[in-house]
BAVEXMAR-594579 format. One record per residue (C-alpha): residue in three letters; z, x, y. Coordinates in steps of 0.05 Angstrom, whole numbers, plus 5000, padded with zeros to 4 digits. Each point is the difference from the previous one (the first is absolute). Layout:
REM residues N
ALAZXY
...
***
This chain:
REM residues 176
MET977096434176
ASN495350515022
ASP503650544957
THR500049584938
GLU495850194939
PRO494349524972
ASP504149844939
GLN506549825039
THR497649255006
ALA506449714999
GLU502850485054
ARG493849785039
VAL501149254996
LYS507050045015
LEU498450445067
LEU494749505018
GLY505149484999
GLU504950365043
ILE493750185048
PHE498249275011
GLY507049724995
LYS498349554940
PRO496950124927
CYS492850145003
ASN495049764952
SER494450485027
TRP498250684992
VAL499850595046
GLU497350664988
PRO503950575032
PRO499450315046
PHE501349395048
TYR502650045067
PHE503649495046
CYS504849925061
TYR505549534971
GLY497149694937
ARG504649365010
HIS494449715053
ILE494950014945
SER499349384954
VAL495550124943
GLY497949444954
SER498649984927
GLY495250414963
CYS497950445052
TYR497650734995
ILE501450535053
ASN496050634981
VAL502050735023
ASN501350265068
CYS501149275039
ASN503550025063
PHE503149365024
ILE503250075071
ASP504649354993
ASP504150025064
GLY497549295009
ARG499049574930
ILE494550074949
THR498649444954
ILE495650094943
GLY497949444952
ASN498950004923
ARG495650384964
VAL497750475061
MET497050704984
PHE499850575041
GLY495950594994
PRO502750695013
SER502350235071
VAL499649325034
THR504949965066
ILE502649345024
ALA503050085068
THR504549505036
VAL501350435060
GLY495550085060
HIS500850305071
PRO498049705067
ILE492750255027
ASN503550095066
PRO502250765006
ASP505949825045
LEU502749574939
ARG497350394938
GLY506250224985
TYR502649334976
MET498049654936
TYR498949334979
CYS500149684926
ALA495749494972
HIS500349704932
VAL494150174947
THR498649504949
ILE495250064938
GLY498549364959
ASP499849954920
ASN494150404962
CYS498150435054
TRP497150704990
ILE501250525055
GLY494950594985
ALA501850775000
ASN501750285073
SER500449345034
VAL504649925063
ILE503149285015
CYS502250005068
PRO506349545032
GLY499149295003
VAL494449944952
THR499749434944
ILE495150114941
GLY498649334965
GLU500549864926
ASN494650304955
SER497150485048
VAL497450684993
ILE500550565048
GLY495250544988
ALA502250754996
GLY501150325066
SER500349425042
VAL504349895061
VAL502449325002
THR501849815073
ARG499049254998
ASP501849404949
ILE494849934941
PRO499649334973
ALA500849774927
ASN494550174945
SER496750525047
VAL496550704984
ALA502350405064
VAL498450745010
GLY499250535057
ASN503450275064
PRO501549545034
CYS500349544931
LYS495049445007
VAL498849424952
ILE493350174963
ARG499149344954
GLU504449514964
LEU501750024921
ASN494649724967
GLU497349744927
GLN497150714994
ASP507550265002
MET502049564945
LYS493950244957
PHE499750745010
TYR506250505003
TYR495750565037
ARG493549885033
ASP494849804939
ARG505450144945
PRO501749344968
ILE507349774982
ASP500050024921
PRO505549494971
ALA500750524941
ASP501950565052
LEU504949535033
GLU503249784931
GLU500850784985
GLU503050155068
ARG505349414987
ARG501650294931
LEU501350635026
ARG504949765056
GLU503549614948
GLU501350634956
LYS503650345059
***
């Protein structure tokens, strides 16, 4: 897939089905790196941006309409802290709920669950579960607030959501 050209969409769709072991109704921008592919379950309408790296020795479950910024890493593998045992590894399932947005260069560690509708800020290192409807950032990643009414009225800081813009976006998507 990483060797396909941008206009080879049919080939990319076919390859995504082979990688994930079932038809995929989401989009992955190459390059995309993974260990097995078949341990990754991707919901419908997801967008995985360039240079993402999914270490899927363990299961990765991604809900519907999840967006990944560039260079996101999901790791399901870890090693014991004890130096005598460090050569061993363990796997822990990673789960990301519906409608999440994972910012660029974030790292999601083994065993983490991110609840639906949550936003993970760019550059975050997620070492613990994040509850649904949260905005979380940092290293280590921590919840800074819950989603609120302001988020439903403004798309970025003080820029209000304009229904005409939403209609234009909907129309453009239908043309594709």
